[in-house]
N, C-alpha and C positions, 0 to 999 in steps of 0.2 A: 291472616295476612293476605292482602290482595295479590293476585298473580299479575305479573307484567305481561304485556302483549307478546304473544309468541311462546310463552312458557307452557301453555297447554295444561298437561296433567301434573305439573310440578307441585310437590307437596313435601312437608317435613314429616318423616316417619318417627316411630317411637324411640329410635336410637339417636335422633337428632340429625339424621342425614336428609339432605334435600334429594328427593327421589322423583324420577320421571319414568313412565312406562308407555310403550307404544305397541299397539296390536299389529302383528305381522301376518302375511298370507299363511294359510294352512300348509303344513309340511306334507311329505309323501304319505305319512300315516294318517292324514286328514285331521290331525289334532290341532287345537288352538295353540298359537304361539305368541309370546310377548317378549319384548326386549326391554330391560330395565337399566337405567343409568343412575348413579347417585354420587353425591359429593357433600362434604361438610360445608363447602362454600356454595351459596345459592347461585352466584354468577357462573361458576364453573359447571354446576349441574344444568343450568339453563343453556349454556353453550353446548354441552354434551347432547342435550335434547334436540337443539337445532341441527347439530351435525347428524344426529341419528335420523331425523326427518329428511334432511337433504339426501342422505345416502338411500333412504327408502324411496324417495321421489325419483332419484336418478336410476337406481338399479331394480326397483320393484321388490327388493328384499334386502336384508342386512345379515351380516355374519353374526351368528348367535353363539357359536361354540368354536373356539380357536385352540387347537392343541399346540403344544410347544414344538419347536423344530425337532427336538430329540424324539418326542413321541411320534411325530409324523414320519420322520426318517425311518424309525424302527418299524412302523406299520407298513411303510412303502417297501422296505427291504423284505419284509415277511410275506406280504400279500400281492404286491404289484410286480416287483422286479423279477421274481422267479419265472413268470410267464414270458418275460421279454428277453432275459439274459441267459447265456450259457453259465453253467455252474461256476467255472473258474472266473469268469467276468463278474459274476455276482459276488464272489469272495473278494475280488479286488475292490468293487464298489463299497462293500460293507467295511472293509479295512479303512478306506479313505474317509468314509462317513464317521466312523468311530474315532479315528485318530485326529481328524482335522475339522470337520464341519461341526460335530457336536461339542467339542471343547471350545470352539469359538463362539457359537451362537445357539447351542442346544437348549438353553433355558428361555430363550426369547419366544414369545407366542407368535405363531405364524401371522396373525392379523397385525402384529406390530412391526413386522420386518420392513426394513428400508434398504435402499442401495448401500447405505453405510455399513449395515451388517454383512452384506455380501463382501464388501471391501475388507471387512475385519477377517473374514476367512482367508482371503488372499494374503493379507498381512501376516497372519499366523503361519501360513505356509512358507513365507519368506524368512521369518525370524526363527521358527521352531519354538519349543517350550519345554519346560521340565528340567530336572537335574539328574545327574548320575545315570543309573541303568534305565531309568524311566524317561530320559530325555528324548525328545523327538527333534531330530535335526531338520534344518530347512530342506525343502524338496526342490527338485529341478523345475525349470520353467515349463517343461513338457508335463510334469506331474501336476503343477499348479493349474495348468489349462484343463487337464482332465478332471481335476477336482471341481473346478468352476463349472464345467459342463455337466457333471453329475448333479451338482446343486441346482443348476438351472432346470434340469429335467425333473428333479424331485419337486421343485417349486411350481413348475408348469402343471404338474398333476395336482398340486394343492389348489391352484387356481380352478382347475376343472372340478375339484371336489367342493368348491365354494368356500374354502378357508382363506383365500386371498382374492383381492380384486384384480391385481396385476402382479406380474412376476418381476420382483426387484433385481433378478439376476439376468434379465434379458438384455440384449444389446442396446435397447433404448435407454437403459438406466445405468448400466455398468459396463465398462470396457473389459473384455476378456483378457486374461494375461497373455502376453506375447511370448510365443515359444522361441527360444534362442535357436538360430539356425546352426546345425551341425553338419559338416560335410561327411557324407556317407562314403566309406571305403568299399570299393568293389574291385573285382578281378578284371583286368584288361582282357582283350581278346586273346593275346598271346598267353597270358597266365591261365585263362580258361582252357586253352588247348593243352597246355602243359599239365594241368590237373587231370583232364580227361585221359591223357596218355598215362599218367601215373596210376590211375585207378582202373585201368583197362582189365586187369586180372583180379581185381578186388571182388570178393563175393557180393559186395553191395554196390558194384559198379552201376547197376541200373538205378539205385537209389540216388546217387550223386548226379547221374545223367538226367534223371527226372527233374531234379532241382535246377540244374544248369540250363536245360533246354525248354523248360516250361514256366519257371518262376513260381511254382506251387509253394504254398506255405508248408512249414515242417509237418504240422498235424495232418495236412491234406496228403502229403507224400506218404506218410506212414499209414494213412487210412485208405490207400488204394488197394482194391481187391482184384483178383484175376479177372473177374467178370467186367470190370470197368475198362479193361484194355481190349481194344478192337484192332488187332494187327492187320486185318484184311482191309479195313478202311483207314487205318492209321489214325485212330482217335482214342483219347483217354477222357473218361467222364469223371469229373470231380464232384462227388456227391456226399462224401463223408470226411470227417477228420477224427483222428484218435485223440482222446483226452483222458488223462489220469486224474481222477477226483480224489478229494480227501476221504479218509476212511469213513464209511457210513453215508457219504453224500450221494445224492441221486438227482438226476435232472428232473425238472418239472415235467409232468405228464403231457403238457401241451407241446413239448419239443420232441420231434422225431428222434428215436434213439435205439441203440442196440447194446445190450450189456454183454461185454466180453469176459467179465469176471475179474476178480482181484482189483477192482477199482478202475478198470479200463472200460471206456465207452466209445462207441462210434456215434458222433453227433453231427448235425449238418455243418457245413462250412461257416465261416465267420459271418457273412451277410448273405442276403438273398442273391446279390450279384455274384457271389462266390461259387454258386452252383453253375458249372459251365462245362463245355466240351472243348478240349484243346487238341490241336493236331499233333501228331507224332512225326517228327522228321527222321531222316534215315539213321543218323548215329544213335538216336534214342530207340528207334525200332530194333536195331541190332542188339543193343544192351538189354532191352525188355524181352526180346525173343529168347536170348540166351538165358536170362534169369528165369523166365517162365518154364523153360525146359528142365531146369534143375530144381524147381520148387517142389516141396513136399505136398502131399494131398491136403485138401482143405480140412479144417477142424470142425467140430460140431457147431462152433459159433461164428467162424469167419473163414475167409480165404485170402487173407492179407498177403500182399507180395513180400513184405518185409516183416520178419518175426524172429523171435528168439528160438533157441533150441527146444524149449519146452512148449512152443506153439503160441506163447503170449506175444502181444505187440511189442515192437521195439520201444524202449523207454526213451523219452525225449532228451534227457540228460546224457544218456549213453550215446545217443545219436549225435548230439552236439560235440561230445568228446571225440567221437570217431572222426567227425569233420575236422576238428582242430588237429588231430593226429595226421590225417592225410595231407593237410596243408603244410604241416611242419616237415613231413617226410619228403614232400615235393619242393621244399625250400621256397614256399610261397607266403605272401603276407597273411597275417592272422585275421582274415576277414570273417565277420560273423556269418553263421549259417543263414540267418534271415536275409543278410545282405546279398546272398546269391540271387535272391529275388530282385533286388535293385539292380544287380548286374545284368540280368536278362533285360530289364527295362532300358538300361543304358545302351546295351548292344543293339536292341531293336531301334532305339532312337537314332543311333549312329548309322543304322542300315536304312534310315529314311522311312520307317514305318509310321503310319498315322497314329497319333496319340490315342484316338478312340479305339483303334484296333488293339493297341497295347493294353489299354484298360480292360478290354474284353479277355485277352489272354491271361492277364494276372488276376482277373476276378474282382476288380475294384467295384465298390458299391455304387459308384457314379454311373455305371453302365447297367441298364436293366436288361437282363438276359432272359428272353423268352425262347421257346423252341424255334420259332421262325427266325428271330433275330440272330440266335446262335448259329443257325444254318448258314445265313449269309456271311457272318463273321468268321465261320470256320474256314471258308475259302480265303478270305483276306488274311486271317491269322496264319494260315499255312504259308501263304506267300511271304509274309513277314518273317516267320521262323526259318524258312528256307533261305531268305536273304541273310539272316543272322548266321546260318550254317556256312554260307559262302564266305562271309566275313571272317569266320574262324578258320576256314580252310586256306585263306589267302596267305 
């Protein structure tokens, strides 16, 4: 049978399929590579061949092996993610992938993904699926956005690996879910003063002062060691956070770490911008000085400010329960412990502190903290925190 113009190497094989093969550039192993397309229908096979040649002309190569979304996600979680993510964050990612992304589009080949598949993940998150004890309820808008961002990152790496030409989850193809705005409850200046007065004699008074006067995250507060406190210069260096990992779990070797035993680890703060130096203002100085004078000697593995009677770090759940208890005892609103961080930001804004200085104090990733930059902002941050102190004293 004569070949139509443009069909090239189109032929009918022994099984009756119209088949076409194109030679590709050599791979990294210097081996010869070919891409074959076939169809029972001659016209479809011819179109596949033309599409293949168009892709080769445009990109200089074509995708020859495309894993499914499930296979790629599992490979990504096993090989790529551990070097980038903290263990608990990795657990969260793995949970979202297994519960939402794989059930929605796991069987689809990466090369066949379209924006519609990405939207299918969003829709599944909205509706939920399954019945009885295995049912997955719809998730919040915040969680939907997080799942979308996780998928976008995974597919971005698939593009880099050559399994996709473009990322169907990026903003040019699919709008990310909008997170519903929720008003955060924070303590007012008067309520913060009342709380500080209520915990003045508490053995963990310095713990609560550290949260209320610096806005440090819970893990960061619990990860502060005696050596991170410089009372002569009134500075606290945030370089570690305490994390309790699942039994047998261990951080990737690429992540700086200190094993405290029983599943507790000291790991770097949340982001690069979270490593910071924060000024200590007078009320916090007094609380820390008193606490340090009463501290036991350092253990073989750490010198944490806040620890249990057996020397182990404070458990985060116990820490949160203690926070709830002191709020209840002081007859104050049940504000979340993490929202003490938002409270610091609110008071600093009320005191007229520049937003970039606040970002530096709180360690937001949008501010790049180098040693020189931190030195400049330490002075500005001190002024801001001192203005907050005056606001509380008013």
